[in-house]
KOLMAR-948893 format. One record per residue: x negated, z, y negated of N, C-alpha, C in turn. Coordinates in steps of 0.1 Angstrom, whole numbers, plus 2048, in hexadecimal, padded with zeros to 3 digits. Atoms other than C-alpha are relative to their C-alpha. Example, Ala and Ser with C-alpha at 12.3 -4.5 7.8 and 13.67 -1.06 7.14 Angstrom:
REM KOLMAR-948893
7F780080C78584E82D7F78007F4;80980080B77784780B8088087F5;
This chain:
REM KOLMAR-948893
8017FF7F1948DF59077F2801804;80E7FF7FB928E019177FC7F3808;80480C7F8913DE49257F2802804;80D8007FB8F5DE193B7FC7F1801;80380E8008E5DBF9347F67FE80B;8098027F58D5DB29538037F2806;7FE80D7FA8D0D909627FD80080F;8018007F28CDD859867F2805805;80D7FC7FB8A7D8B9897FF80F800;8007F28008ABDAF97E80980780A;7F67FA7F78C8DB49957FC7FE80F;8048037F28B6DA79B47FE80D808;8027F37F98AADCA9BC80C808802;7F47F87FF8CCDD99B68077FD80D;7F88047F58DCDC59D17F97FE80D;8078027F48C1DC39EB80680880B;7FB7F77F68D0DE19FD80E7FC805;7F28037FC8F2DD19FF8017F780C;7FF8067F38E8DBFA1F80880880A;7F87F77F88F7DDDA307FE7FD80F;8018057F28E8DD0A5180380980B;7FC7F77F68EFDEFA6380A80A7FC;7F87F4804903E06A4E80F7FF803;7F28007FF926DF9A528057FE80E;7FA8037F392BDEBA757F680480B;8087FA7F590FDFDA887F57F7804;80C8087FC8F3DE3A887F48097FF;80C7F78008D4DF6A927F47F87FA;80B8078058B4DECA7F7F67FE80B;8098057F589ADDAA947F28057FC;80E7FD801877DE8A997FD8097F3;8017F780C87BE03A7E7F880C803;8087F37FE863E20A7A80980C7FD;7F77F580487EE35A6980D7FA7FD;7F28038048A3E35A638048087F5;7FA7F880B8B6E41A4580880C807;7F97F57FC8C8E62A4880F7FC803;7F28037FD8EBE61A588098087F7;7F77F8807909E6CA4580580B808;7FB7F47F8917E8EA4F80B7FC809;7F68037F792BE8BA6E8017F2805;7FF80E7FB923E66A747F47FD809;80A8037F790FE56A8F7FA7F27FD;80480D80390BE33A807FF7FC7F2;80080380E90FE35A5B7F58087F9;80C7FA8078F0E3BA458048047F2;7FD7FB80D8F0E4EA247FB7F57F6;80380A80B8F1E37A058038077F3;7FE7FB80D8EFE3F9E07FF7F47F6;80280980B8F3E2C9BF7F88077F5;8087FA80A8DAE329A48078017F3;7FA7FE80E8E5E409827F67FA7F6;80980580B8D7E339617F48097FF;80C7F98028B3E3D95B7FA80680C;8067FB7F48ACE4597F7F27FB802;80E8047FD888E4498A7FC80380E;8067FE7F3878E3F9AC7F28047FF;80E7FB802858E539AF7F97FF80E;8088027F483CE519C980280C809;7FE7F47F9842E759D480A8097F9;7F67F880785CE909CC7F98087F5;8067F980B855EA19AB7FF7F77F3;80080880C858E969877F27FC7FB;80D804805833E959827FA7F4808;80580B7F882FE7A99D8027F37F9;7FF80D807829E5699180C7F8805;7F58087FC846E3E9917FC7F4808;80380C7F8847E229AB8007F47F7;7FF80B80A852E0A98F8078067F4;7F97FB80B866E0C96F80D806804;7F37FA7FE888E1C96B8097F6809;7F88077F68A0E1198780D7FC7F8;7F48058068BDDFB97C80C808805;7F47FA7FB8DFE0C97E8077F880B;7F88067F48F3E0699E7F67FB80B;8098037F58D4E009B380580880D;7FB7FA7F48DFE079D77F4804809;80B7FB7F78C7E1D9EC80580680C;7FE7F77F48C6E2BA0F7F880C7FE;8077F38018BCE4FA127F880380D;8087FD7F489FE56A2A7FC80E802;8037F27FE898E7AA238058087F3;7FC7F880B8A2E97A0C7F680C800;8087F480188CEB39FE8048077F3;7FE7F880C88FECF9E47F28047FC;80D7FC806871ED49CD8028047F2;7FF7FB80D86FEE99AF80E8027FB;7F27FE804894EF19AF8087F37FF;7F980C80189DECC9B08017F980D;7FE8077F38ABEB79CD7FB7F27FE;80680E801899E969D48047F880C;7FD8097F58A2E789E97F57F6802;80980B7FD88AE619FB8097F4803;7F780B800899E3F9F67F97F3803;80580E7FE895E1AA0080B7F67FF;7F680A8018A7DFA9FB8067FB80D;7FC8067F38A8DEFA1F80380B80A;7FD7F67F68B8E01A3C7F480080B;80B8017F689ADF5A517F38067FA;80C7FA806882E07A387F77F57FA;8047F280186AE0DA2B8068087F5;7FC7F880C873E2AA147F67FC7F5;80880580B866E219F27FC80B7F6;8047F6809864E429E080B80B7FF;7F77F4801877E619D48088007F2;7F780080C894E659BB80780D800;7F87F48018A4E849AE80E7FE804;7F28027FB8C6E899BE80A8007F4;7F780080B8D6E8F99C8007F27F8;80180D8068CCE6B9938077F6809;7FA8097F68E0E5D9B080F805803;7F27FD7FC905E5C9BB8027FB80E;7FD8057F390FE5B9DF80A7F5801;7F680A7FE921E3C9EA8037FF80F;7FD7FE7F1932E45A0B8057F3806;7FA80C7FB946E25A107FC7F57F7;80380C80993FE02A0480D7FA7FB;7F4804806960E019F37FD7FA7F2;80280680D961DEA9D480E7FD7FB;7F380480797DDE29BB7FF7F27FC;7FE80E80598ADC09B180C8007F7;7F48018099A0DBB99280A7F6805;7F680A7FE9C1DAA9998027F97F2;7FD80780C9CED919808088087F6;7F87F78099DADA496180D7FB7FA;7F38058059F7D8D95A80C808804;7F47F87FCA17DA19597FE80F801;8037F2801A06DC39567F78037F5;8097FC80B9F2DD793D7F2801806;80E8007FB9CCDD79407FC80F803;8057F37FC9BBDF49527F78067F6;8097F88089AAE0F93F7F6808809;8097F87F898BE2294B7FC80C7F8;8017F3806988E479447F2806803;80D7FA7FF969E5C93E7FF80A80B;8007F67F5973E7695880D800807;7F47FE7F898CE7E97380A8087F8;7F77F780799AE9A95E8077F97F4;7FA80780C99FE8393F80B7F7805;7F68097FB9B2E6A95480D808804;7F47F87FB9C8E859648088067F4;7FA7FA80C9CFE9594280A7F67FA;7F780A8059DEE7493680B7FD80A;7F68037F69F1E6E95780B80B800;7F77F5800A00E919548088027F3;7F97FE80DA0BE8D93080E7F9800;7F3806802A2FE879267FF7F37F8;80180C808A22E6C90F7F67F6806;8098087F9A0EE5A9298007F17FC;7FF80E804A1AE379207FB7FE7F2;80580280EA14E3B8FB7F18037FF;80E7FE8009F2E4A9017F87F4806;80780C7FB9E8E2D9178017F47F7;7FF80A80A9F5E158FD7F68027F4;8097FD80B9E1E268E27F27FD804;80E8027FC9C0E278F67FE7F1803;80280F7FE9C6E029007FE7F97F3;80280780D9CADF88DC7F28037FA;80E7FC8059AAE0B8D27F57F8807;80A8077F8997DFB8EE7FF7F17FC;7FF80E8049A3DD88E57FA7FD7F2;80580180D99ADDE8C17F18047FF;80E7FC800977DEB8CA7FF80D7F8;8007F3808980E0D8BA80280C809;7FF7F47F797EE258D87F780B7FA;8087F4804972E488CF7F480180A;80C7FE7F794EE4B8DD80180C809;7FF7F47F8957E6E8E980E801806;7F27FF7FB97BE668F38017FE80F;7FE8017F298AE649157FF7F2807;80080E7FB98AE3E9197F27FA7FC;80D806803969E2B91C7FF7F1801;80180E7FF972E0892580E7FB804;7F48067FD98EDEF92C7FE7F3808;80180C7F9994DD39448017F47F7;80080C80898EDB093680E7FA7FF;7F38068029ACD9D9288027F580A;80080B7F79A4D7F93E7FE80580F;8027FC7F29A4D809647F27FE805;80D8017FA982D879748027FE80F;7FE8037F2985D769977F4803808;80C7FB7F996ED899AE7FC7F580B;80480B7F696FD6B9C77F87F57F9;80780B807960D549AC7F68067F7;8097FA80994ED6C9947FD80E806;8027F37F9940D879AA7FB80B7F7;8057F480793BDAA99B80180B80A;8017F47F7931DCA9AC80880B7F9;7F67F680694DDE49A580180B80B;8007F67F6944E019BC80B80A7FE;7F67F5800960E1A9C47F980C807;8087F47FB94EE3B9C880980A808;7F77F77F996DE4E9D380E7FB7FC;7F2804802993E499D580980B805;7F77F67FC9AFE629D780E7FD7FB;7F28038039D5E609D680580A7F5;7FA7F780A9E8E6E9B880E7FB7FD;7F2804804A0DE6E9AE8007FE7F1;7FD80380EA17E5E98D80D8077FD;7F37F9804A34E6C97980C7F9804;7F48077FBA4AE5198680380380F;7FF7FD7F2A45E5F9A97F87F6809;80780A7F8A30E419B47F2806803;80D7FD7FCA0FE469C67F67F67FB;80B8098049EFE379B77F3806804;80D7FB7FD9CBE3A9C07F88027F3;8097FE80B9B4E4A9A77F27FC805;80D8067FB993E379AA7F58057F7;80C7FD806971E449A17F77F4801;80680D7FF95FE249987F47FE7F7;80A805808941E1398A8007F17FF;7FE80F80193CDEF97F7F47FA7F9;80A808807922DD59778027F2805;7FF80E7FB924DAF9787F47FC808;80C8057F990DD9C9907F67FA7F6;809806809900D899738077FF7F2;7F980080D908D8E94E7FA7F47F8;80480B809907D6E93A80C7FB7F9;7F480580791ED6091F8037F1804;7FC80D7FE931D409247F97F77F6;80780A80A920D2191480A7F67FC;7F980B805932D098FE80F8027FF;7F27FD801954D1B8FE80180B7F5;7FF7F780B95BD2C8DD80B80A800;7F47F880097DD3A8E38097FD80C;7F58037F699BD3D8FB8077F37FC;7F980B8059ACD238E57F97F3804;80880B7FC990D0A8EB8007FE80F;8008017F298ED1291080D7FB806;7F38047FB9B3D0D9168037F27FF;7FD80E8029B3CEA90A7FC7F780C;8048087F49A3CDE92B80880580C;7F87FB7F59BDCF19408087F5807;7F880A7F89CDCDC95C80780780C;7F87FB7F59E6CE19797FF7F780C;7FF8087F39E5CD699D80B806808;7F47FC7F8A05CD79B27FF7F980D;8008077F3A04CD09D780C804808;7F47FD7F7A25CCD9EA7FC80080E;8017FF7F2A25CD7A0E80E7FF806;7F28037FDA45CC8A1D8027FE80F;7FB8037F3A56CCAA3E8057F2801;7FC80E7FFA5ACA6A498087FD80D;7F78027F4A71CABA6780D7FA7FC;7F4809801A92C99A6C80A8057F5;7F67FB809AA7CB0A567FC8007F1;8067FE80DA91CAEA378017F37F6;80080C808A97C8AA2A8058017F2;7FC7FF80EAACC92A0C7F88087F7;8087F7808A95CADA007F37FA7FC;80C808803A76C97A028037F67F5;7FC80980AA88C7D9EE8018077F2;7FE7F880CA91C979D47F38057FA;80D7FB805A6DCA49D27F97F47F9;80680C807A61C809CA8067FE7F3;7F980280DA7BC7E9AF7FB80A7F6;8047F680AA70C9F99F7F27FD7FB;80D804805A4CC9399E8007F47F7;7FF80C808A56C719908058047F2;7FB7FB80CA6AC839757F58067F7;80A7F9808A4DC9896A7F67F67FB;80A80A805A35C7A9698067F87F5;7F980880BA4EC669548008087F4;7FF7F780CA52C8493D7F38017F8;80D7FD807A2DC899367F77F37FF;80880D800A21C649397FA7FD7F3;80580380DA1CC619147FC80C7F7;8027F3807A14C8590B7F1803801;80E7FC7FF9F3C979067FC80880C;8027F87F49F6CA99278017F780D;7FE8097F59FAC8993D7F580180A;80B8007F69D8C8D94D7FD80E805;8037F27FD9DBCB395280A80580B;7F77FC7F69F6CB496D7FF7F680C;8028087F59F0CA799080880680C;7F87FC7F4A05CA79B07FA7FB80D;8048057F39FDCA39D580B80480A;7F57FD7F6A12CA49F57FA80080E;8047FF7F2A0BCAFA1980D802808;7F47FE7F7A25CACA357FC80880C;8027F97F4A28CC3A5380C7FF809;7F58007F6A3CCC3A737FE80B80A;8027F57F6A36CD6A937F67FB80B;80A8037F5A21CD6AB38037F2806;7FF80D7F9A1ACB3AC07FD80280F;8017FD7F2A11CC3AE180D803807;7F37FE7FBA34CCFAE58097F37FF;7F780C802A44CAFAD77F77F57FA;80980A806A2BC92AD48067F67F7;7F980A809A45C7CAC48018047F2;8007FC80EA42C90AA47F57F97F9;80B808807A22C7DA9D7F58077FA;80A7F8806A0FC97A8A80580E7FD;7FD7F2804A0DCBCA827FF8017F1;80280180FA00CB6A5E7FB7F37FC;80580D8059F9C98A497FF8007F1;80180280F9ECC92A268057F37FC;7FA80D805A02C78A157FA7FD7F2;80580280E9F5C7D9F17F780B7FD;8097F58039D5C919EC8018047F2;8007FA80D9D3CA89CE7F27FF7FA;80D8018069B6C9D9B88027FE7F1;7FE80180E9B0C9D9938007F27FB;80180E8059A8C7899180A7F7806;7F68097FA9C6C6B9A58097FB7F5;7F78078099DBC5299180E805805;7F37FC7FC9FEC619908097F6806;7F880A7FAA0EC409987FC7FE80F;8048017F39F9C3E9B780580C809;7FA7F57FAA04C619C080E7FE804;7F28037FDA28C569BE8017F680B;7FF80A7F5A21C389D47FD80680D;8047F97F3A10C4E9EE80C809805;7F57F77FDA2EC669ED80C7F8806;7F68097FBA45C489F57FE7FE80F;8048037F2A33C45A1780480B809;7FD7F47F8A3FC67A2380B7FB80A;7F68047F6A51C60A4480680C806;7F87F57FAA6BC75A567FF7FF80F;8008007F1A68C80A7A80E7FC805;7F38057FAA84C6FA8F80380880C;7FC7F77F5A83C8AAAA7FF80E7FB;7FF7F2804A8ACAFAA77F4807807;80A7F77FAA70CCAAAD80680880C;7FB7F97F4A72CDFACD80880C7FC;7F97F4805A7CCFEABA8037FE7F1;7FC80180EA8BD04A977F48027F7;80C7FD809A6BD13A887F67F4801;80A80A801A50CFAA7D7F38067FD;80D7FB802A2BCFDA797FC7FF7F1;80280080FA2DD03A537F28057FC;80D7FA804A0DD18A537F57F6802;80A80B7FF9FACF9A5F7FF7F87F3;80080780DA05CE7A3F7FA8087F5;8067F880A9FBD04A297F1801802;80F8007FD9D9D07A3A7F97F47FC;80680D8049D3CE2A357FF7FF7F1;80080080F9DDCE6A107F48087FB;80B7F78059C4D02A0C7F27FA802;80D8047FC9A7CF1A1E7FD7F27FC;80380E8029ABCCCA157FF7FD7F1;7FF80380E9ACCCF9EF7F58087F8;80A7FA808991CD69D58088077F4;7F87F880A9A5CF19C27F88047F4;8087FC80B988CF99AC8017F67F4;7FF80A80A990CDA99880C8037F7;7F37FE8079B1CE998B80080F7FA;7FE7F38069B8D0597380B808806;7F47FA7F99DBD0D9818017F980E;8008057F29DED099A780D804807;7F47FD7F99FFD069B98027F980D;7FB8077F4A0CCFF9DC80F803800;7F27FE7FFA31CFA9E08047FC80E;7FB8037F2A3ECFDA0480F7FE7FF;7F18037FFA60CEDA0B8047FE80E;7FC8017F2A71CF2A2C80E807802;7F37FA7FDA93CFAA3C7FE80980D;8037F87F4A82D0CA5A7F580A7FD;80A7F5801A6DD2BA5F7F27FA805;80D8057FBA47D28A677FE80680E;8047FA7F3A3AD2DA8A7F780C7FE;8077F4801A2CD50A8E7F17FE804;80E8017FCA06D55A907FE80180F;8027FD7F1A0AD61AB48077F5809;7F980B7F8A1FD42ABE7F57F7806;8098097FAA0BD2EAD78007F27FA;7FE80E806A18D0EAC57FA8007F2;80680080DA09D19AA47F27F9800;80D8068009EBD03A9C7F58087F8;8097F88089DBD1CA847FE80E805;7FF7F27FC9E5D3EA937FD8097F4;8017F880C9E6D4AA6F80E8027FB;7F37FD804A04D5CA618017FF7F1;7FE80280EA13D5AA3E7F880A7F7;8077F6808A03D7AA317F17FC7FF;80E8048009E0D6EA3C7FD7F47F7;80280C8089E4D4CA2B8038037F1;7FE7FB80E9F2D5DA0C7F48067FA;80C7F98059D3D73A097F57F67FE;80A80A8029BCD55A0D8037F87F3;7FC80780C9D0D429F27FD8087F4;8027F780C9CFD5F9DA7F18027FD;80F7FF8029A9D639DF7FB7F37FA;80580D8069A6D3E9D48087FD7F3;7F980280D9BDD439B680C7F6801;7F580A7FE9DAD2E9C580D808802;7F37FA7FF9FED389C28097F780A;7F88077F7A16D2E9DE80F8027FD;7F17FF802A3BD279D78067FC80E;7FA8037F4A51D279F680F7FD7FD;7F2804802A72D139F28067FF80D;7F97FF7F3A88D1CA0F80E7FB7FF;7F3807800AA5D05A1680980780A;7F87F87F7ABFD1DA2580C7F7805;7F58097FBAD4D02A3780880780A;7F77F97F7AF1D0BA4D7FA7FF80E;8058027F2ADFCFDA6C7F580B803;80B7F67FEAC3D17A6780480F7FE;7FB7F2804AD9D36A607FA80B809;8057F67F8ACCD49A7E7F18027FD;80F7FF803AA8D43A727FD8057F2;8027FD80FAAED4DA4D7F880D7FE;8067F3803AA4D71A4F7F1800804;80E8017FCA84D6AA627F87F87F6;807809809A7AD4DA4C7FE8067F2;8017FA80DA81D60A2C7F580B800;80A7F67FFA6BD7DA377F27FA800;80D8077FFA4FD66A407FC7F97F3;80380780CA51D51A217FE8097F4;8037F780BA52D6FA0A7F2805802;80E7FC7FEA31D7BA1A7F77F47FC;80880B804A23D58A157FF7FE7F1;7FF80280EA2ED569F17FE80C7F7;8047F4808A22D799E67F77FC7F5;80980280BA13D779C47F980C7FB;8057F3803A0ED9B9B980680A809;7FB7F67F7A15DBB9CA80F8027FF;7F17FF802A39DBA9BC8077F37FD;7FA80D804A3FD959B77FD7F680B;80380B7F7A44D789CF8077F37F9;7FC80D806A4BD539C88097F980B;7F78057F6A66D4E9E380D7FB7F9;7F4806807A82D379D880A7FB80B;7F68047F7AA0D369EF80A7F67FA;7F680A804AB8D189ED80D802808;7F47FD7F8ADBD249F98067F3805;7F980B7F9AEBD0CA127F77F3800;80980B801ACDCF5A0D8057F57F7;7F9809809AE0CE59F07F57F77F9;80A80A805ACCCC59E68008017F1;80080080FAD7CC79C17FA80D7FB;8077F4804ACDCEB9BE7F1800802;80E8027FDAACCE39CF7FA7F87F5;80680980AAA6CC79B67FF8077F3;8017F980CAAECDD9997F580A7FF;80B7F67FFA96CF89A57F27F97FF;80D808800A7ACDE9AA7FD7FB7F2;80280580EA80CCE9887FB80B7F7;8037F5808A7ECF09787F1805802;80D7FC7FDA5ECFA98A7F67F67FA;80980A805A4DCD99818008007F0;8007FF80EA58CDD95D7F880C7FB;8077F4804A4AD0095C7F17FE801;80E8037FFA28CF39687FB7F87F5;80380880CA28CD994D7FF8097F3;8007F780BA31CF49347F48087FF;80C7F9800A13D0893E7F47F87FA;80B8098069FCCEB9368027FD7F2;7FD80280FA0DCE49157FD80C7F8;8047F4807A09D0890B7F18017FF;80F7FF8019E4D079147FA7F67F7;80580B8089DDCE69038038047F1;7FD7FB80D9EECF68E47F780C7FC;8097F58049D4D128E680580E802;7FB7F37FF9E9D2F8F180580280F;7FC7FC7F29F3D429118107FE801;7F18017FEA16D3D92080680E7FD;7F97F4803A2ED5791380780580C;7F97FA7F5A3CD6F92C80F8037FC;7F27FD802A62D7593080380D808;7FB7F57F8A74D9593B8087FB80B;7F78047F5A86D9595C7F87FB80C;8068047F4A7FD8997F8067F3805;7FA80C7FCA91D6897F7F47F6803;80A80A7FDA7ED4898B7F87FC7F4;80780480CA75D3E9677F680A7FC;8097F5804A66D6095F7F4801809;80B7FF7F7A52D6097F7F67F47FE;80980B803A45D3D9787F78027F4;8087FE80CA3AD479567F580B802;8097F67FCA29D669647F47FA808;80B8067F8A15D5297D7F87F67F8;807809809A0DD379637F68087F7;8097F88089FFD5294C7F4805808;80B7FB7F89EBD609697F67F5803;80A80C7FE9DCD3D9707F87FE7F4;80880280C9D2D3A94C7F580A7FE;80A7F58019C1D5C94C7F57FE80A;80A8027F69AFD5496C7F77F47FC;80880C8059A4D3295D7F68047F5;8087FB80B997D4393E7F4808805;80B7F87FB984D5C9527F57F8806;80A8097FA973D409657F77F97F6;80780980996AD289497F88087F5;8087F880A95FD449317F780A806;8097F77F894DD5794C80280F7FB;7FC7F280495FD789437FA80980A;8067F67F794DD9695280880D802;7FA7F27FF95ADB79607F98097F6;8067F780A954DD39487F4808806;80C7F97FB931DE394C80180E7FB;7FF7F2803932E0894E7F980780C;8057F97F4924E2396580C806807;7F57FA7F993DE3C97280C8017F7;7F37FE807961E3D96880B80280A;7F57FE7F7983E4497680C7F77FB;7F58088049A1E2D97780A80180C;7F58007F69C1E2698B8007F2807;7FE80D7FA9C7E0A9A580D7FA7FC;7F38058049EAE069968018007F1;7FD80180E9F8DFD97480980C7FD;7F87F4803A05E1E96580E7FC7FB;7F4804806A20E0B9528097FA80B;7F88077F5A2BDF89727F980380D;8077FB7F4A20E0C9908017F780D;8008097F4A2BDF19A97F67F57FF;80A80B802A10DDA99B7F2806803;80E7FC7FE9EDDDD9A97F77FA7F5;80A80480A9D2DDC98F7F27FE805;80D8017FA9B3DE19A480280080F;8008017F19B1DD59C87F4808806;80B7F97F999DDEB9DF7FB7F780C;8068097F6985DD69F57F4807806;80C7FC7F9968DDBA0D7F67F57FF;80A80A802948DCAA067F97FE80E;8068047F393CDB9A277F77F47FE;80880D800921DA0A2E8057F880C;7FB8097F6926D82A457FD80680E;8037FB7F2914D93A6280980B804;7F77F57FD92ADB1A6080E7FB803;7F38067FD94AD9CA5E8007FA80E;8018067F293DD8AA7E80180B80A;7FF7F57F6938DABA8F80E806801;7F37FB80095ADB8A858097F6808;7F880A7F9969D97A937FD80180F;8047FE7F2955D9CAB480780B806;7FA7F47FA962DBFAB980F7FE802;7F28027FE986DB5AB28037F680B;7FE8097F5983D98ACA7FF80780D;8007F87F4979DB0AE580C808802;7F47F97FF997DC5ADE80C7F6804;7F580A7FD9AEDA6ADF7FE7FB80E;8018057F399FD99AFF80380A80A;7FC7F57F79A2DBBB1080F801801;7F27FF8009C6DBCB068077F5807;7FA80C7F99CDD99B137FD80180F;8037FF7F29BBDA0B3380880A808;7F97F57FA9CFDBFB3A80F8007FD;7F28018049F1DB2B2F80A80480B;7F77FC7F5A00DB8B517FE80E805;8027F27FD9F1DDAB557F88077F5;8067FA80C9EBDEBB347F880C802;8087F47FD9DCE09B457F17FE801;80E8047FF9BCDF6B497F97FC7F3;80480580D9B9DEDB247F38077FB;80C7F98059A0E08B1A7F47FF809;80C8027F798BE04B397FA7F27FE;80580D802989DDFB337F88007F3;80780080C97FDE6B0F7F3807800;80C7F87FF965E00B187F57F7807;8098097F9955DE6B307FA7F67F6;80580980A953DCDB137F78067F6;8087F980A945DE6AFB7F2804806;80C7FD7F992BDF1B147F77F4800;80880C800920DCDB177FA7FD7F2;80580280D91EDC9AF17F58097FC;80A7F680590ADE9AED7F27FD806;80E8047FB8EDDD9B017F87F97F6;80780680B8E5DC6AE27F980A7F7;8077F68078CADDAAD18038007F1;7FC80180E8D7DCFAAF80D8067FD;7F37FA8028F8DE1AB480080F804;7FE7F27FC901E06AB480F802801;7F17FF7FD923E0AAC480280C808;7FC7F47F9933E2AACF8067FD80E;7FA8037F3938E25AF580980B804;7F77F57FC94AE46AF780C8017F6;7F4800809966E3BADF80C805806;7F37FB7FB988E4BAE280B7F97FA;7F580780699CE35ACB7FA7F27FC;80580D80499AE11ABF7F88017F3;8087FE80C98DE1EA9E7F1803804;80D7FD7FC96FE2BAB17F87F3804;80780D7FD967E07ABD7FD7F97F4;80280880C96BDF8A9B7F58057F7;80B7FB808952E0FA8A80480B7F6;7FD7F480994FE2EA748037FC7F2;7FF80380E94FE1AA5480E7FF7FB;7F2800804975E18A5580680E7FE;7FB7F2801979E3EA578028047F1;7FE7FA80E988E4DA378037F67F6;7FC80A80A990E2CA2680F8027FB;7F37FD8059AFE2FA1080A7F4803;7F68097FC9C5E18A2480680480D;7F97FD7F49DEE1AA407FD7F680A;8048097F69D2E0BA6080A7FF80C;7F78027F59E5DFCA7D7FB80580D;8057FE7F39CDE03A997F580B802;80C7F77FF9B1E1CA9180380C808;7FD7F47FA9C3E3AA9F8057FF80F;7FA8027F29CEE2AAC07F680480A;8087FC7F49C0E3CADE8077FC80D;7FB8047F39C7E37B0380E804802;7F27FC7FE9E6E4CB0480A7F97F6;7F880780A9F4E3CAE48037F2804;7FF80D7FB9EEE1AAF280A7FF80B;7F78007F5A01E21B1280E8037FC;7F27FC804A1EE32B008077F67F7;7FA80980AA24E16AE78087F4808;7F980A7F9A2FDFEB027FC7F17FE;80580E800A2ADD8B088037F97F2;7FC80780CA3DDCCAE97F78047F4;8097FC80BA29DE1AD07F27FC802;80E8047FDA09DDAAE27FE7F17FC;80180E804A10DB5ADE7FF7FE7F1;80180180FA16DBAAB97F38037FB;80D7FD8049F5DCBAB57F67F5803;80A80A7FC9E2DB0AC88027F37F8;7FD80C8099F4D94AB47FA8027F2;8067FD80D9E9DA6A947F17FE800;80F8017FF9C5DA7AA07FC7F1801;80380E7FF9C6D82AA98017F97F2;7FF80680D9D2D79A867F58047F7;80C7FC8089B7D8EA767F47F8804;80C8087FC99DD7BA8B8007F27F9;7FF80D8079AAD5AA7C7FD8027F1;8037FE80E9A9D69A597F18027FE;80E7FE802985D74A5E7F87F3802;80780D7FE97CD51A6A8017F87F3;7FF80780D98AD43A497F78067F6;80A7FA809976D5CA357F27FB803;80D8037FC957D55A497FC7F27FD;80380F801959D2FA468017FB7F2;7FF80580E960D2DA217F38047F9;80E7FC80493CD2CA158008047F1;8017FD80F944D2E9EF80580E7FD;7FC7F2803953D519F37F480A801;80B7F77FC932D609FF7F58007F5;8097FF80B91AD6D9E57F2806804;80E7FB7FD8F4D719E87FD80A7F5;8027F680A8EDD929D67F28027FC;80E8008048C8D8D9D57FA7F3804;80580D7FE8B3D6E9D37FA7FE80E;8058037F38ABD5F9F580780880C;7F97F97F68C5D74A088047F680B;7FB8097F58CCD64A2B80F800800;7F18028008EFD58A3280780C805;7F97F57FA8F7D76A4780180C7F7;8007F48098F0D8EA2A8087FD7F3;7F780380B907D7CA1180C809802;7F57F7800924D92A0880D7FB7FA;7F3803806949D90A0080980D801;7F87F47FF961DAC9F780D7FD807;7F48027F797BDABA1380B8087FB;7F47F880499EDB5A0880380B80B;7FE7F57F79A6DD7A1880C7FD80A;7F58047F79C6DC8A277FC7F680A;8058097F69B1DB0A3B7F980880B;8077F87F59A1DCDA4F80A80280B;7F67FF7F59B0DD4A7180880D7FF;
């Protein structure tokens, strides 16, 4: 596998330009003498390039000119300030900062245009084959078009694993066997281009033109093998339980399941590697003060908590003696508290188990305390390596709520693109509930026993609860190994791959994300807030929506640090040009004044509710300090970056 050995000091220059202070959301440079060149057809986006291996920046155009410094490290990001042709060669005047100054000249054939700040992020490889990276677009397409595509992929994968790839063959690298979590082990994985292609199954996949380099390449210290690393693997399970009046028998059965597991492992070698906690939730105390609380931690999930003390704490769970105002409860408040109140980094496997007989309050519901929906909290959980199980008690009393609750809890319990961890309990049968809980707890213990024995949990065919539990357990083990052994993304320059697993096209292999810094996320939040407020202010007369928005945009544009198109014709024009051409389907970018009026109040409300939920999601991203990465030493807080999932964009 090709490798570029480089530490943080050498990479400081590479990432300096990733501040993107003006390029993405229209922030104008302050007191600049010169600006970079604009991209063709754009008014706010500047030209950027990535340096190729052996690129050199010279003091003036021409190969006879002295170099500014030594050879530029691969993947250095530059802004382009000027272009010239000299001696039959094209030259670029480049600089690290959008505010200048330009630092010298580089031959254009030593640089690759980077139009969008799209980056890739590997999904967990459990349950799918590892991605291969091809030397050229043509080499990848030739394999995809072959009648023997699956056998060819298997052959190349075997050669890559064995370190026996043909140096002149079509495949140049392979994804690591362990999971490289971009939220915890940042790596720069630029997507230079993306296009749709049909697979032989008829499924659509994106062909990605990519490059890759870790932020910092260093081997793990003190860990000789996967077998050694797995011996310290542990599991944390946090129950989030509805504690309203109908839930008493299920809470008692949950305590019984935990007690059974503790009794089973009390004298085993895994007794200190499984921990439980419990959070209760109810509903709005503003609507019904007698409920007492919206959420409450009864037993915190910690690695050093005595299991006997956990059981004693769980005995204190009280049941509300009054009913909520509506059937839905504030389940998302319980999930949010579970995510925010626990040090999940202390656990190798991380699980939240939601138990309720009611659906959750919608993000747009005024009685919701979080205004976050199931999909948003699911994305936050997955970014933190946490799996959410949703155990839905389909009691007769809630039959009219079942369809809504199931849809919401499937979104909450999404694990992979084609897998969720939703567990319905028909008729709310207490015995079946207990059996399901016992099996889950047993599966968690089995994952620890496998790890302590020095091997990964074996996968099973099928989609039954046991097979899904093993799949997630294997994924947790791979993520744990990736963290403790500091596994890096493959280092290569240009290559081509797919965002889907060829053998299982419903599974995502590479997430497409957008690299934003904190300042840009704040700006995106500000613009969306203006759209939301304009929509709310004109709720009774939607014809004034765009006029209200234009007034707000005009006010924002007085800020000299912003470049906003005051003549926008669609909502996409307000949000900025950096969203144009991205490979995702958007809800709002194409909405113009006529479209807004034609969609009617119900659809307008749906759009505004979606914006409100995105704003809450951005707040969560912004406030979680450990997600944000300083890409060069001394970077201010506003210049720290995080690869935002593309489905988090408006």
